C-alpha positions in Angstrom: -3.6 -17.7 6.4 -4.3 -15.4 3.8 -6.7 -12.5 4.4 -10.0 -13.1 3.0 -11.5 -10.1 0.7 -15.2 -9.5 0.4 -17.1 -9.3 -3.0 -15.9 -5.8 -3.2 -12.3 -6.5 -2.9 -11.8 -5.1 0.3 -10.6 -6.1 3.6 -12.6 -5.0 6.9 -11.3 -3.1 9.5 -13.6 -4.5 12.3 -15.0 -8.1 12.6 -18.2 -9.2 11.9 -18.9 -10.4 15.4 -18.1 -8.2 18.4 -16.6 -5.5 16.0 -12.9 -5.9 17.1 -10.2 -4.1 15.5 -8.5 -6.1 12.5 -4.6 -5.6 11.9 -3.0 -6.8 9.1 0.8 -7.8 8.5 2.2 -8.1 5.4 5.3 -10.3 4.8 7.4 -7.5 5.9 6.2 -7.6 9.0 4.4 -3.9 8.4 1.3 -3.2 10.4 -1.5 -2.2 8.0 -5.2 -0.9 8.2 -7.7 -2.3 5.9 -7.6 0.1 3.3 -3.5 -0.4 2.7 -4.2 -4.0 3.0 -6.7 -4.1 0.3 -4.4 -2.4 -2.0 -3.3 -4.6 -5.2 0.1 -5.7 -4.7 -0.2 -6.1 -0.8 1.1 -9.2 0.4 -0.9 -10.0 4.0 0.6 -12.9 5.3 -1.3 -12.4 8.7 -4.4 -10.8 10.1 -5.7 -10.9 13.8 -7.8 -8.8 16.1 -6.0 -6.3 17.9 -7.3 -6.3 21.5 -5.3 -4.2 23.8 -2.4 -1.8 23.4 -1.8 1.8 22.2 -2.8 2.9 18.9 -0.5 1.6 16.2 0.1 3.6 13.0 -0.4 2.1 9.9 2.9 1.7 8.1 1.3 2.4 4.8 -0.6 5.6 5.1 0.1 6.8 8.5 -3.4 6.4 9.9 -3.8 5.4 13.7 -4.9 1.6 14.4 -6.8 1.6 17.4 -7.3 -1.3 19.6 -10.4 -2.9 20.6 -10.3 -2.1 24.3 -7.4 0.7 24.6 -4.5 0.6 26.7 -4.3 -2.1 29.3 -5.1 -1.0 32.9 -1.8 -2.3 34.2 0.1 -0.4 31.5 -1.4 2.7 32.6 0.6 5.1 34.6 -0.9 5.5 38.0 -1.3 8.8 39.8 -0.3 9.3 42.9 -2.4 11.0 45.8 -0.7 13.6 48.1 
């Protein structure tokens, strides 16, 4: 599925319904933010919402891409009460 650009030739960082974070992948498997994915020459092969997990660093600019819901509760360390 090819990423769709708006009339301003930029890709959205968030979905239009629900404002979920959108993550873009290029043909080399690099994770890109919307700004880097919108640059001329970027060959985006996949886009999907990034719902849960730690922040991912954009392979283009280094910006942190936060997931929509953050880290899953089961993945967080459990504090031990004494």
